[in-house]
Backbone bond lengths (Angstrom), bond angles and torsions (degrees), N, CA, C in turn:
res aa  C-N    CA-C-N  psi(-1)  N-CA   C-N-CA  omega(-1)  CA-C   N-CA-C  phi
1 X - - - 1.451 - - 1.522 111.09 -
2 X 1.317 117.99 15.41 1.463 119.50 178.74 1.522 109.79 -65.84
3 X 1.320 115.08 150.27 1.466 119.90 -175.42 1.515 111.58 -68.48
4 X 1.324 117.02 -52.25 1.463 120.74 -179.41 1.521 108.47 -108.00
5 X 1.304 116.31 124.71 1.449 121.52 -176.09 1.530 112.04 -73.18
6 X 1.314 117.47 -34.03 1.468 121.77 -178.68 1.521 109.55 -119.85
7 X 1.324 115.42 154.47 1.467 121.04 176.10 1.538 109.42 -77.98
8 X 1.329 116.69 154.79 1.463 118.32 175.12 1.531 110.26 -64.50
9 X 1.337 115.76 148.96 1.460 121.43 -179.37 1.524 107.79 -114.52
10 X 1.307 115.25 128.21 1.462 121.45 177.61 1.525 106.73 -113.85
11 X 1.322 115.75 125.64 1.453 121.39 178.36 1.526 109.23 -119.89
12 X 1.296 117.04 134.19 1.468 121.49 177.23 1.517 109.27 -131.35
13 X 1.313 113.70 149.93 1.467 121.01 174.59 1.522 107.02 -145.03
14 X 1.302 116.60 134.72 1.483 120.46 -179.38 1.513 108.58 -145.67
15 X 1.297 114.84 150.22 1.453 119.02 178.69 1.511 111.28 177.02
16 X 1.312 116.80 168.98 1.475 119.45 -179.43 1.531 110.96 -76.37
17 X 1.315 114.67 148.68 1.458 120.26 174.91 1.522 106.03 -121.01
18 X 1.302 113.30 125.22 1.469 119.46 -179.07 1.522 108.33 -100.20
19 X 1.297 115.71 128.12 1.478 120.96 178.41 1.522 109.14 -143.92
20 X 1.344 115.13 -179.61 1.474 119.86 179.92 1.515 110.61 -66.90
21 X 1.306 118.55 -28.51 1.458 121.39 -179.17 1.518 111.83 -80.65
22 X 1.335 117.22 -10.42 1.451 121.23 179.49 1.520 110.89 128.97
23 X 1.292 114.24 -164.71 1.467 120.96 -179.12 1.517 108.95 -98.77
24 X 1.319 114.48 134.80 1.472 119.75 177.11 1.535 108.75 -134.78
25 X 1.275 114.38 166.02 1.462 120.56 178.44 1.515 108.67 -90.56
26 X 1.326 114.98 130.34 1.468 120.64 177.91 1.526 106.75 -116.85
27 X 1.334 118.58 126.07 1.473 122.52 -178.53 1.521 109.77 -135.38
28 X 1.308 114.77 142.57 1.476 122.14 174.38 1.526 107.83 -126.17
29 X 1.298 116.09 138.16 1.463 122.30 176.19 1.520 106.94 -129.90
30 X 1.335 115.03 131.41 1.459 118.93 177.80 1.527 111.01 -134.62
31 X 1.294 118.10 137.41 1.466 123.48 176.92 1.530 106.59 -127.18
32 X 1.341 114.88 131.97 1.470 116.09 173.47 1.525 109.97 -141.52
33 X 1.297 113.92 148.51 1.461 123.21 -178.75 1.521 108.08 -136.28
34 X 1.331 117.39 132.65 1.456 121.61 178.84 1.526 108.93 -90.31
35 X 1.301 116.08 128.73 1.466 122.48 175.84 1.519 107.90 -114.09
36 X 1.324 115.76 140.87 1.460 119.97 176.74 1.518 107.62 -88.14
37 X 1.283 115.66 117.79 1.461 121.49 -178.17 1.517 110.20 -110.92
38 X 1.271 115.90 165.57 1.465 121.46 174.37 1.517 113.93 68.40
39 X 1.317 117.81 30.10 1.463 120.49 176.42 1.523 114.20 81.06
40 X 1.319 118.43 11.78 1.467 120.77 -179.11 1.526 111.88 -64.92
41 X 1.344 116.98 -39.57 1.463 119.19 179.84 1.518 111.22 -64.33
42 X 1.331 116.89 -46.62 1.466 118.89 -179.13 1.529 110.75 -64.79
43 X 1.341 117.30 -34.58 1.464 119.78 176.45 1.530 110.63 -66.41
44 X 1.337 116.85 -40.20 1.464 120.77 178.55 1.521 110.93 -64.04
45 X 1.331 116.76 -43.49 1.463 121.11 179.20 1.524 110.13 -64.80
46 X 1.325 117.00 -43.54 1.468 120.51 178.94 1.521 110.71 -63.03
47 X 1.336 117.39 -38.36 1.466 120.69 177.25 1.513 111.45 -64.50
48 X 1.319 117.46 -40.11 1.465 121.19 177.28 1.519 112.07 -63.77
49 X 1.337 115.64 -42.40 1.468 119.40 178.28 1.521 110.93 -65.69
50 X 1.335 116.59 -37.11 1.470 120.30 178.05 1.526 110.38 -65.01
51 X 1.333 117.82 -38.40 1.463 121.02 177.09 1.522 111.29 -63.38
52 X 1.336 116.51 -41.53 1.463 120.25 178.03 1.527 110.28 -64.86
53 X 1.335 117.14 -44.14 1.466 120.60 178.97 1.526 111.28 -61.73
54 X 1.339 116.24 -39.61 1.465 120.13 178.53 1.527 110.36 -63.68
55 X 1.321 117.77 -42.11 1.463 121.58 179.55 1.527 110.97 -64.88
56 X 1.325 116.84 -39.93 1.470 120.51 177.83 1.530 110.24 -65.33
57 X 1.327 116.97 -41.87 1.469 120.68 178.66 1.527 110.83 -65.72
58 X 1.324 117.80 -39.78 1.465 120.98 178.41 1.522 110.66 -64.82
59 X 1.334 116.11 -38.55 1.456 119.99 177.33 1.525 110.82 -64.85
60 X 1.324 116.75 -43.42 1.465 120.61 177.35 1.517 111.81 -62.88
61 X 1.338 116.66 -39.28 1.458 120.53 178.58 1.524 110.82 -66.24
62 X 1.328 116.98 -41.01 1.466 120.30 178.04 1.528 110.59 -62.71
63 X 1.327 116.34 -40.54 1.464 120.41 177.49 1.520 110.75 -64.00
64 X 1.322 116.26 -44.12 1.466 120.31 179.35 1.522 110.99 -61.51
65 X 1.334 117.42 -43.78 1.465 121.01 179.66 1.527 111.18 -64.48
66 X 1.326 116.96 -40.15 1.455 120.07 178.62 1.528 110.81 -64.24
67 X 1.324 116.69 -44.77 1.465 119.82 179.20 1.526 111.37 -62.71
68 X 1.322 116.66 -37.77 1.468 120.07 176.86 1.527 110.48 -63.92
69 X 1.327 116.51 -45.15 1.462 120.79 -179.71 1.527 111.03 -63.61
70 X 1.338 116.56 -39.26 1.466 120.10 176.94 1.529 110.12 -63.94
71 X 1.330 117.41 -42.96 1.464 120.34 -179.52 1.528 111.59 -64.67
72 X 1.319 117.06 -43.92 1.468 120.42 179.45 1.521 110.20 -63.16
73 X 1.318 116.69 -44.02 1.461 120.39 -179.61 1.525 110.72 -67.45
74 X 1.329 117.04 -36.67 1.462 120.27 176.10 1.521 110.60 -59.61
75 X 1.330 117.62 -47.52 1.460 119.92 -179.57 1.526 111.63 -67.46
76 X 1.342 117.39 -32.72 1.460 119.29 175.20 1.524 110.18 -65.15
77 X 1.324 117.34 -41.74 1.463 120.98 178.64 1.523 110.84 -67.21
78 X 1.325 116.83 -39.40 1.462 120.70 177.97 1.531 110.72 -63.53
79 X 1.332 116.25 -43.33 1.460 120.72 177.06 1.531 110.55 -62.27
80 X 1.334 117.29 -43.69 1.458 120.96 -179.89 1.523 110.97 -64.40
81 X 1.327 116.70 -36.00 1.471 120.92 177.27 1.530 110.48 -63.28
82 X 1.336 115.94 -45.03 1.478 119.65 178.43 1.529 110.60 -65.24
83 X 1.317 116.06 -39.79 1.468 120.07 179.63 1.527 110.09 -65.08
84 X 1.329 117.55 -38.02 1.460 121.11 178.21 1.523 111.00 -65.30
85 X 1.318 116.79 -41.37 1.475 119.57 176.81 1.519 111.20 -61.76
86 X 1.321 116.44 -43.81 1.468 120.73 179.03 1.529 110.28 -63.87
87 X 1.327 117.34 -41.47 1.464 120.57 179.34 1.532 110.49 -64.87
88 X 1.329 117.67 -36.83 1.461 120.74 176.84 1.523 111.42 -65.18
89 X 1.328 116.51 -41.90 1.469 119.88 177.65 1.521 110.62 -65.32
90 X 1.322 116.88 -40.08 1.468 120.93 178.63 1.519 110.05 -64.67
91 X 1.306 117.48 -38.82 1.471 120.75 178.59 1.526 111.06 -65.42
92 X 1.320 116.94 -39.28 1.468 119.65 178.24 1.531 110.63 -63.68
93 X 1.333 116.66 -40.78 1.461 120.26 178.24 1.526 109.78 -65.64
94 X 1.337 117.57 -43.12 1.468 120.82 179.99 1.527 111.11 -64.81
95 X 1.323 117.78 -35.81 1.470 121.22 176.56 1.519 110.13 -63.97
96 X 1.316 116.16 -41.97 1.472 120.23 178.49 1.529 110.56 -65.78
97 X 1.340 117.13 -37.73 1.473 120.62 178.40 1.529 109.94 -63.92
98 X 1.324 118.11 -41.00 1.468 121.22 177.67 1.520 109.80 -62.97
99 X 1.316 116.43 -44.69 1.479 119.96 179.26 1.519 111.27 -59.79
100 X 1.334 116.05 -44.27 1.468 120.59 179.53 1.525 110.26 -65.66
101 X 1.344 117.19 -42.25 1.472 120.01 -179.30 1.523 110.76 -63.99
102 X 1.327 117.52 -38.94 1.471 119.36 178.55 1.524 111.34 -66.74
103 X 1.330 117.05 -40.20 1.474 119.92 177.47 1.524 111.09 -64.57
104 X 1.338 116.38 -39.06 1.475 119.57 179.32 1.526 111.29 -69.02
105 X 1.354 116.70 -34.37 1.461 118.93 177.65 1.517 110.25 -67.44
106 X 1.351 116.59 -39.70 1.459 119.53 177.63 1.528 111.20 -64.12
107 X 1.326 115.10 -31.87 1.469 119.38 178.78 1.521 111.08 -81.42
108 X 1.348 116.96 -10.89 1.460 119.85 179.06 1.517 113.87 89.20
109 X 1.333 119.29 10.04 1.468 122.22 -178.77 1.530 112.77 -78.71
110 X 1.339 117.76 -33.34 1.467 120.46 -175.75 1.525 109.49 -130.80
111 X 1.321 114.74 161.04 1.461 120.67 179.17 1.537 109.95 -85.62
112 X 1.330 115.54 167.39 1.470 121.15 178.79 1.528 111.25 -62.66
113 X 1.331 116.13 -26.49 1.463 119.85 178.74 1.528 111.01 -59.85
114 X 1.323 117.31 -41.84 1.467 120.82 179.23 1.527 111.32 -63.79
115 X 1.321 117.44 -37.79 1.460 121.30 177.89 1.529 109.87 -66.40
116 X 1.335 115.91 -42.82 1.466 119.55 179.41 1.527 112.06 -65.03
117 X 1.318 116.54 -37.13 1.468 120.47 177.00 1.529 110.23 -63.96
118 X 1.326 117.00 -42.78 1.468 119.57 179.54 1.526 110.86 -67.68
119 X 1.342 117.79 -35.34 1.471 120.32 176.08 1.530 111.10 -66.26
120 X 1.311 116.48 -38.56 1.466 120.37 177.04 1.519 110.31 -63.57
121 X 1.314 115.54 -42.17 1.464 119.55 177.67 1.536 110.63 -62.52
122 X 1.321 117.34 -39.45 1.464 121.09 177.61 1.531 110.60 -63.93
123 X 1.306 116.93 -42.11 1.471 119.94 178.70 1.519 110.27 -63.13
124 X 1.312 118.07 -39.33 1.461 121.68 178.81 1.529 110.55 -65.58
125 X 1.328 117.41 -41.85 1.467 119.36 179.60 1.528 111.06 -68.21
126 X 1.342 118.26 -33.87 1.469 120.51 175.77 1.528 110.05 -65.65
127 X 1.317 115.66 -40.73 1.463 119.81 177.52 1.523 110.33 -61.96
128 X 1.334 117.13 -43.10 1.467 120.71 177.78 1.527 111.41 -61.88
129 X 1.330 116.61 -39.10 1.467 119.84 179.05 1.523 110.87 -65.95
130 X 1.327 117.48 -41.79 1.469 120.47 177.95 1.529 111.05 -64.66
131 X 1.330 116.60 -39.49 1.470 119.74 178.29 1.527 110.26 -65.14
132 X 1.332 117.08 -42.50 1.465 120.69 178.81 1.527 110.56 -64.16
133 X 1.319 117.18 -37.27 1.467 120.55 177.64 1.523 110.57 -65.56
134 X 1.325 116.79 -40.41 1.470 119.97 178.93 1.525 110.71 -65.44
135 X 1.318 117.79 -42.32 1.467 121.18 179.08 1.527 110.24 -63.34
136 X 1.323 117.17 -41.11 1.468 120.32 177.68 1.523 110.86 -64.03
137 X 1.334 117.15 -42.94 1.461 120.55 -179.42 1.528 111.42 -64.30
138 X 1.320 117.61 -37.80 1.466 120.76 177.03 1.524 109.99 -63.89
139 X 1.332 116.96 -46.54 1.471 120.73 -179.64 1.531 110.82 -62.91
140 X 1.331 117.20 -42.00 1.469 119.76 178.34 1.529 110.99 -66.78
141 X 1.332 117.02 -35.39 1.462 120.22 176.11 1.517 111.64 -64.10
142 X 1.333 116.37 -41.48 1.459 119.81 177.37 1.523 111.14 -64.82
143 X 1.336 117.02 -38.01 1.469 120.01 176.39 1.525 110.72 -63.73
144 X 1.331 117.11 -40.19 1.465 120.00 176.45 1.527 110.02 -56.03
145 X 1.322 116.24 -46.33 1.467 120.30 -177.74 1.519 110.52 -66.74
146 X 1.338 117.28 -47.79 1.468 120.83 -177.01 1.526 112.14 -63.83
147 X 1.321 116.22 -33.26 1.463 119.86 -179.20 1.529 112.01 -89.09
148 X 1.333 116.94 -2.19 1.460 120.84 178.66 1.517 112.66 70.42
149 X 1.320 116.49 30.47 1.456 120.76 -178.29 1.523 110.63 -92.71
150 X 1.321 114.95 156.69 1.455 121.42 172.55 1.526 107.92 -69.35
151 X 1.313 117.24 142.39 1.462 120.92 -179.04 1.517 113.48 -63.45
152 X 1.322 116.62 -21.78 1.461 121.07 179.92 1.531 112.36 -84.71
153 X 1.317 117.07 -13.70 1.463 120.48 -178.82 1.519 110.16 -69.01
154 X 1.329 117.49 136.32 1.463 119.17 179.25 1.533 110.36 -69.72
155 X 1.310 114.99 142.22 1.457 120.72 -179.71 1.519 108.51 -147.06
156 X 1.302 116.13 129.79 1.463 120.86 174.60 1.522 107.64 -138.54
157 X 1.312 114.74 158.01 1.462 119.90 -179.57 1.516 108.61 -117.16
158 X 1.326 114.35 142.12 1.457 121.58 176.43 1.505 108.48 -137.34
159 X 1.300 115.73 142.84 1.453 119.36 178.37 1.516 110.33 160.80
160 X 1.300 114.82 -177.85 1.452 121.70 -179.30 1.521 108.13 -118.27
161 X 1.319 116.06 125.68 1.466 120.09 -179.60 1.521 112.12 -65.98
162 X 1.303 117.18 -24.95 1.469 120.37 -177.66 1.521 112.98 -86.84
163 X 1.316 117.17 -16.63 1.461 121.49 -176.98 1.523 109.74 -99.78
164 X 1.312 116.01 88.81 1.464 120.37 178.31 1.516 108.28 -109.61
165 X 1.326 115.22 143.00 1.461 119.90 179.87 1.519 109.57 -69.62
166 X 1.302 114.67 142.50 1.458 121.15 176.28 1.518 108.30 -107.68
167 X 1.325 116.85 140.07 1.453 121.69 -179.17 1.518 108.97 -118.75
168 X 1.318 115.01 145.29 1.464 120.18 174.54 1.514 108.66 -82.76
169 X 1.319 116.75 145.13 1.453 121.59 -178.28 1.525 111.27 -58.11
170 X 1.318 117.32 -39.22 1.461 121.48 179.65 1.520 111.24 -60.10
171 X 1.345 117.50 -41.67 1.461 121.67 178.70 1.526 111.32 -67.71
172 X 1.324 116.67 -38.84 1.465 119.72 178.94 1.526 111.64 -65.94
173 X 1.313 116.53 -39.98 1.470 119.75 179.27 1.518 110.21 -66.79
174 X 1.328 116.09 -38.90 1.474 119.74 179.05 1.511 109.90 -64.15
């Protein structure tokens, strides 16, 4: 927003002039200054302000996108945490079913096939628990990165999957 975009320029030239009347000193001095006419300065200032506004809007958009990504990853981690708890409970039930099936086989109530089926079911539930743990660890790792945390820092998520904040359209537009 400075008034004059360029500094004034002063040019000088001096030297002897040889003529029939003798030698004399010849000197030239010139000063020039560029002025922006026809609204060029106001257009330049408006362009600069528009660039600043664009940068501020881009920064706000980047912040909004980051917050959205953090929220999505948080809910993914929360879901994975709940899924891991459910898989752990399912594994405990499957372990108890195997124990019961083995006791019944020893008592002669069921065949070895029933015990093997319950063991297979237990192996499947353990696999599901390991998969749920891996999904949770990936989501927590992504949260570490998005939040700029050290990977060694402890991080856990707490919340209710059913309790999501509701926003009014007017507030979102603002």
